[in-house]
C-alpha positions as CSV (number, residue, x, y, z in Angstrom):
1,X,0.0,0.0,0.0
2,X,1.3,3.4,-1.0
3,X,1.2,5.9,1.8
4,X,2.7,9.2,2.8
5,X,2.7,10.6,6.3
6,X,4.1,14.1,7.0
7,X,5.0,15.4,10.4
8,X,7.1,18.0,12.2
9,X,5.2,21.2,11.5
10,X,4.3,23.7,14.1
11,X,4.2,27.3,15.1
12,X,7.6,29.1,15.0
13,X,8.7,32.7,15.1
14,X,10.4,34.5,12.2
15,X,14.0,33.3,11.9
16,X,13.3,30.0,13.6
17,X,13.8,26.5,12.3
18,X,11.7,23.3,11.8
19,X,12.5,19.9,10.5
20,X,9.8,18.1,8.6
21,X,9.7,14.4,8.1
22,X,7.9,12.3,5.6
23,X,7.4,8.6,6.2
24,X,6.8,6.6,3.0
25,X,5.6,3.1,2.4
26,X,5.8,1.3,-0.9
27,X,8.8,0.6,-3.1
28,X,7.7,3.3,-5.5
29,X,9.2,6.0,-3.3
30,X,12.7,4.4,-3.2
31,X,12.8,4.2,-7.0
32,X,11.8,7.8,-7.8
33,X,12.8,11.3,-7.0
34,X,11.0,12.8,-4.1
35,X,9.8,16.3,-3.4
36,X,8.3,18.6,-0.8
37,X,5.4,20.9,-1.7
38,X,3.5,23.5,0.1
39,X,0.1,25.2,-0.1
40,X,-0.6,28.5,1.5
41,X,-4.2,29.7,2.2
42,X,-5.9,30.7,-1.0
43,X,-3.0,29.6,-3.2
44,X,-2.2,26.7,-5.3
45,X,0.2,23.9,-4.2
46,X,3.7,24.7,-5.3
47,X,7.0,22.7,-5.3
48,X,9.5,23.6,-2.7
49,X,12.4,21.1,-3.1
50,X,13.2,17.9,-4.8
51,X,15.8,15.2,-4.5
52,X,16.8,12.4,-6.8
53,X,17.5,8.8,-5.8
54,X,21.2,9.7,-6.2
55,X,21.0,12.8,-4.0
56,X,20.8,15.6,-6.5
57,X,18.8,18.4,-5.0
58,X,16.8,21.4,-6.4
59,X,15.0,24.2,-4.7
60,X,12.5,26.9,-5.4
61,X,14.2,30.3,-5.5
62,X,12.2,31.4,-2.5
63,X,13.8,28.8,-0.2
64,X,17.3,28.5,-1.6
65,X,19.9,28.8,1.1
66,X,17.4,28.3,3.8
67,X,15.8,24.9,3.2
68,X,17.6,21.5,2.8
69,X,16.0,18.4,1.5
70,X,17.4,15.0,2.3
71,X,16.3,11.4,2.2
72,X,17.1,8.0,3.8
73,X,16.1,5.4,1.3
74,X,16.8,2.5,3.6
75,X,14.4,4.0,6.2
76,X,11.9,5.2,3.6
77,X,12.1,8.7,4.9
78,X,12.3,12.2,3.3
79,X,13.2,15.3,5.4
80,X,13.0,19.0,5.0
81,X,15.2,21.1,7.2
82,X,13.9,24.7,7.2
83,X,16.0,27.5,8.7
84,X,15.5,31.2,8.8
85,X,11.8,30.8,8.4
86,X,9.7,33.8,7.2
87,X,6.0,34.5,7.5
88,X,5.6,33.8,3.8
89,X,6.7,30.2,4.5
90,X,3.4,29.7,6.3
91,X,1.6,26.8,4.5
92,X,0.6,23.2,4.7
93,X,3.6,21.1,3.6
94,X,3.3,17.8,1.7
95,X,5.7,15.3,0.3
96,X,5.2,13.3,-2.8
97,X,7.0,12.1,-5.9
98,X,9.0,14.9,-7.4
99,X,7.2,16.6,-10.2
100,X,10.0,15.8,-12.7
101,X,8.9,12.2,-12.6
102,X,5.7,13.2,-14.2
103,X,3.3,11.6,-11.8
104,X,2.1,11.8,-8.2
105,X,0.6,9.3,-5.8
106,X,-2.2,10.0,-3.4
107,X,-1.4,13.0,-1.2
108,X,-1.0,12.7,2.5
109,X,-2.6,15.0,5.1
110,X,0.3,17.3,5.1
111,X,1.8,19.1,8.1
112,X,1.0,22.7,9.0
113,X,3.8,25.3,9.4
114,X,2.9,28.7,10.8
115,X,5.6,31.4,11.0
116,X,4.7,34.3,13.2
117,X,6.2,37.8,12.6
């Protein structure tokens, strides 16, 4: 069964840090690039970061230098370290197959990040 479970969100002040985790089940995740996405209130879901199976990373311009994506294939986990958080980072964060793969699986419930000014 394919499943994604995000965790680690919360309320943090501007400049703070959070580490998001994504637990995956199903071999499909280990064989594909993975990504983090976010959806702010009233906005469309957007990609934030991606990582290939070999560890090549890419980031949205808005988070470059502040966020770091990583994965542990053996543990079926994907992480997003978020530093120097800003109010505009407030959103629900999701993980899924990276958009470069051309497909997604069912979305998890996401994890809420709120950055107060």
